[in-house]
MARDO-927720 format. One line per field, with one value per residue (C-alpha): x, y, z; residue in one letter; residue number from 1. Coordinates in Angstrom, 1 decimal, m for minus. Layout:
<sedos>
X: c(X ...)
Y: c(Y ...)
Z: c(Z ...)
aa: c(a ...)
i: c(NUM ...)
</sedos>
This chain:
<sedos>
X: c(20.2 22.5 22.7 22.7 18.9 17.3 14.8 15.5 14.3 14.5 18.0 17.3 13.4 13.7 11.9 8.8 10.7 8.2 10.3 11.2 8.9 7.2 8.9 6.4 7.2 5.2 2.4 2.9 3.0 m0.2 m1.8 m0.6 m3.3 m1.8 m3.0 m1.5 m1.3 m0.2 1.3 0.0 m3.0 m4.9 m9.2 m11.7 m13.0 m15.5 m14.2 m13.7 m10.2 m6.9 m6.5 m2.4 m1.9 m4.9 m4.7 m7.0 m7.3 m9.7 m10.5 m10.0 m11.6 m10.2 m12.5 m12.6 m9.9 m11.0 m10.6 m8.3 m6.7 m3.5 m4.5 m1.1 0.1 3.1 4.8 7.6 6.0 6.3 2.7 3.2 4.5 1.4 m1.0 0.9 0.8 m1.0 0.9 4.0 1.9 m0.9 0.7 m2.8 m2.4 1.2 0.0 m2.9 m1.1 1.3 m1.6 m2.9 0.4 0.1 3.9 5.2 2.9 4.1 0.5 m2.7 m5.0 m5.7 m7.8 m10.3 m9.5 m6.8 m6.0 m4.2 m2.5 m1.8 2.0 3.9 2.8 2.6 3.2 2.8 m1.1 m2.1 m0.7 m4.7 m5.5 m3.4 m4.3 m7.6 m6.6 m4.5 m8.1 m9.5 m7.0 m6.5 m10.3 m10.1 m7.3 m5.0 m1.8 0.4 1.3 2.3 3.4 4.3 5.8 5.2)
Y: c(16.2 17.8 16.8 20.3 19.7 17.3 18.0 19.5 15.4 14.3 12.3 10.6 8.9 5.6 3.6 0.7 m3.0 m5.2 m8.5 m10.4 m11.1 m14.3 m15.9 m18.1 m19.2 m18.0 m20.3 m21.9 m18.8 m20.5 m20.0 m16.4 m13.8 m10.4 m7.6 m4.1 m2.4 1.3 4.2 6.9 8.2 7.0 7.2 6.8 10.6 11.6 9.5 10.8 12.0 11.2 13.4 14.1 10.7 9.0 5.4 3.6 2.8 2.8 m0.2 1.0 m2.6 m2.9 m3.1 1.1 2.0 5.6 8.2 7.8 11.1 10.8 12.4 12.3 14.9 16.3 19.1 18.2 15.0 15.4 13.9 15.0 10.7 9.6 12.1 10.4 7.4 6.0 2.6 5.2 3.6 1.8 m0.3 m2.1 m3.4 m4.0 m6.9 m7.9 m8.6 m10.3 m12.7 m12.9 m13.7 m17.1 m16.5 m15.6 m15.8 m15.2 m14.7 m16.8 m14.0 m10.5 m10.0 m7.7 m5.5 m2.8 m0.8 2.4 3.8 7.1 7.0 9.4 8.4 5.9 2.5 1.2 3.9 1.8 m1.4 m2.4 m1.8 m3.4 m6.8 m6.1 m5.9 m8.7 m11.1 m9.5 m10.3 m14.7 m14.4 m13.2 m15.8 m13.3 m14.4 m12.5 m8.2 m6.1 m3.7 m0.2 2.7 6.5)
Z: c(4.3 5.7 10.0 10.7 8.9 10.6 12.9 15.6 18.0 14.7 14.5 18.6 18.2 19.0 15.9 17.3 17.7 15.9 16.7 13.6 10.6 10.3 6.9 4.4 2.0 m1.1 m2.7 m6.1 m8.8 m9.8 m6.4 m6.3 m5.5 m5.3 m3.7 m3.3 m0.3 m0.6 1.5 m0.5 1.0 m1.7 m1.8 m5.5 m5.5 m3.4 m0.5 2.1 2.4 4.7 7.5 8.8 11.5 9.8 11.1 8.7 5.5 2.5 0.4 m3.4 m6.1 m8.5 m10.6 m10.8 m11.1 m12.9 m10.9 m8.5 m6.2 m3.5 m0.2 0.5 2.9 3.0 2.0 0.4 m1.5 m5.0 m6.7 m10.8 m11.6 m9.9 m11.8 m15.5 m14.7 m11.1 m12.1 m10.1 m6.7 m7.6 m10.2 m10.2 m14.8 m14.7 m11.4 m14.6 m16.9 m14.9 m14.2 m17.6 m19.3 m21.2 m21.9 m18.4 m15.7 m12.2 m10.0 m10.0 m10.1 m8.9 m6.2 m6.3 m3.5 m2.7 m0.2 0.9 4.5 4.8 5.5 8.0 9.9 14.0 12.5 16.0 16.0 12.6 14.2 15.5 11.9 9.6 11.7 10.5 7.7 7.6 8.8 6.3 2.7 4.7 4.3 0.8 0.1 m0.3 0.5 m1.5 m0.5 m2.8 m0.6 m2.2 0.3 m0.9)
aa: c(m l a e q v p e g l a e r v c p d f g e p e l t s p p r v e d r q v v i v s t a g l i h r g d r p f g l g a v d y r v i d r d d p a d l v m t h i s t n f d r s g f i q d h e v v f p l r r l s e l a e s s e q r e i g s v g r f h y s f m g a t d p q a m a p a v k q l a q t l r g d g t n v v l l v p v)
i: c(1 2 3 4 5 6 7 8 9 10 11 12 13 14 15 16 17 18 19 20 21 22 23 24 25 26 27 28 29 30 31 32 33 34 35 36 37 38 39 40 41 42 43 44 45 46 47 48 49 50 51 52 53 54 55 56 57 58 59 60 61 62 63 64 65 66 67 68 69 70 71 72 73 74 75 76 77 78 79 80 81 82 83 84 85 86 87 88 89 90 91 92 93 94 95 96 97 98 99 100 101 102 103 104 105 106 107 108 109 110 111 112 113 114 115 116 117 118 119 120 121 122 123 124 125 126 127 128 129 130 131 132 133 134 135 136 137 138 139 140 141 142 143 144 145 146 147 148 149 150)
</sedos>
């Protein structure tokens, strides 16, 4: 994008400061329980779709990954990759393969529940939902999150 194409005011927008991230050592391979968190606005068909600026998330059950719909709102967003292969934004099958492979075990297990937010949303407004989800993940024994930004 050329400088003259940047929407007015966007170049001056201040990014929020969330402080320094807390660094931790990864768990042993066999102890890694991985969950996907996507910003693709994924829902199960029939669920309440994400609206513009939505700050909540949807739960996607590992045992029912079929019939996912992308409700990401952007006129500039290309959904063709998702339509051809959901793994592009929600690599659940690949994660399961990594957990089940006896030759090259990369992770211990895949969590049952995965999560999707609506991207292109103010991160400060999303902070309460993210903190709530972090507590849920800890309670479920999840210790690795695969963030799939869209």
